[in-house]
C-alpha positions in Angstrom: -2.7 7.4 38.5 -1.3 4.6 40.8 -1.6 4.7 44.5 1.0 3.4 47.0 -1.1 0.2 47.2 -0.9 -0.4 43.5 2.9 0.0 43.8 2.9 -2.6 46.5 0.7 -5.0 44.5 3.1 -4.5 41.5 6.0 -5.3 43.9 7.6 -1.9 43.2 7.9 -1.1 46.9 8.2 -3.6 49.8 5.4 -4.6 52.1 4.7 -7.4 54.5 2.1 -9.5 52.6 -0.2 -11.6 54.9 -2.4 -13.3 52.3 -3.0 -13.1 48.6 -5.4 -14.4 46.0 -5.7 -13.5 42.3 -7.9 -10.5 43.1 -7.2 -9.6 46.7 -4.2 -8.9 48.8 -3.7 -8.3 52.6 -0.8 -6.4 54.0 0.4 -5.1 57.4 -0.4 -1.4 57.8 2.8 0.6 58.0 1.3 3.0 60.6 -0.8 0.6 62.8 -3.3 1.4 65.4 -2.0 -1.7 67.1 0.7 -4.2 66.0 -0.9 -6.6 63.6 -3.2 -3.9 62.0 -3.9 -5.3 58.6 -5.3 -3.9 55.3 -7.3 -5.9 52.8 -7.6 -4.5 49.3 -8.6 -5.5 45.8 -5.7 -5.7 43.4 -7.6 -3.5 40.9 -7.7 0.2 41.8 -11.1 1.3 42.9 -11.4 4.7 44.6 -13.9 3.7 47.3 -16.3 1.0 48.3 -19.0 2.2 46.0 -16.8 1.6 42.9 -15.9 -2.0 43.8 -17.9 -4.3 41.5 -20.4 -6.6 43.3 -18.7 -9.7 42.0 -15.5 -8.7 43.9 -17.1 -7.9 47.2 -17.5 -11.6 48.3 -13.8 -12.4 47.9 -12.9 -9.2 49.8 -15.1 -10.2 52.7 -13.8 -13.8 52.7 -10.2 -12.6 52.9 -11.1 -10.0 55.5 -12.6 -12.8 57.6 -9.5 -15.1 57.1 -7.2 -12.3 58.2 -9.4 -11.4 61.2 -9.5 -15.0 62.4 -5.7 -15.1 62.1 -5.3 -11.9 64.1 -7.6 -13.3 66.8 -5.6 -16.5 67.0 -2.2 -14.9 66.8 -2.8 -12.3 69.5 -5.4 -14.1 71.5 -7.8 -11.3 70.9 -11.2 -10.7 72.6 -12.2 -8.3 69.9 -11.2 -6.4 66.8 -12.5 -3.6 64.6 -12.9 -3.8 60.8 -13.8 -0.7 58.9 -13.2 1.3 55.8 -12.9 5.1 55.4 -14.6 6.3 52.2 -14.0 9.9 51.2 -11.6 12.5 52.6 -14.2 13.7 55.0 -14.4 10.1 56.4 -10.7 9.9 56.9 -9.7 8.2 53.7 -6.1 9.1 52.8 -5.2 6.5 50.1 -7.8 6.5 47.4 -7.6 2.8 46.6 -10.4 1.0 48.5 -9.2 -0.9 51.5 -10.5 -2.5 54.7 -8.8 -2.1 58.0 -8.7 -4.9 60.6 -7.1 -3.9 63.8 -6.7 -5.8 67.1 -8.5 -4.4 70.2 -7.4 -4.7 73.8 -8.9 -3.7 77.2 -8.0 -0.2 78.1 -6.3 0.5 74.8 -7.5 4.2 74.8 -9.1 3.9 71.4 -12.6 5.2 71.1 -14.9 6.3 68.4 -16.5 9.5 69.7 -20.1 9.5 68.7 -22.7 12.1 69.0 -25.8 9.8 68.9 -29.0 11.4 67.8 -32.7 10.6 68.4 -35.4 10.7 65.7 -38.4 13.0 66.3 -41.8 11.4 66.1 -42.3 10.0 62.5 -38.8 11.2 61.4 -37.3 7.7 61.3 -40.1 6.5 58.9 -39.5 9.5 56.6 -35.8 8.9 56.5 -36.2 5.2 55.8 -38.7 5.9 53.0 -36.2 8.4 51.4 -33.4 5.8 51.6 -35.6 2.9 50.2 -36.4 5.1 47.2 -32.7 5.1 46.2 -31.9 1.5 46.8 -31.3 -0.3 43.5 
């Protein structure tokens, strides 16, 4: 089943393409957080970050950096966010992996509301050990 991004990659629907390689494409987000908000995605359809083959990750990051540098230069930015939502609960709405790069400005009223936690004595070590057991 093709996503809207696959249709853009196949030139079935229009998009503003910023940069493109054989494996990666960057486009302007049609519903931006700020003007210039860009998306970087593999041309092959992968549902989320965990499905992207390792050999494709380097090119995705290189293109993400190129686009971010261009945004900084174009808009004279002091900062930007880059992120990816993975899974519906994380806010993913198009299930074709993509990275967002969005300009940030002073007083732009965008915030990531966090409820930061503290580990109990010894809990951080236990959590880390559990994670390490599953790293492959």
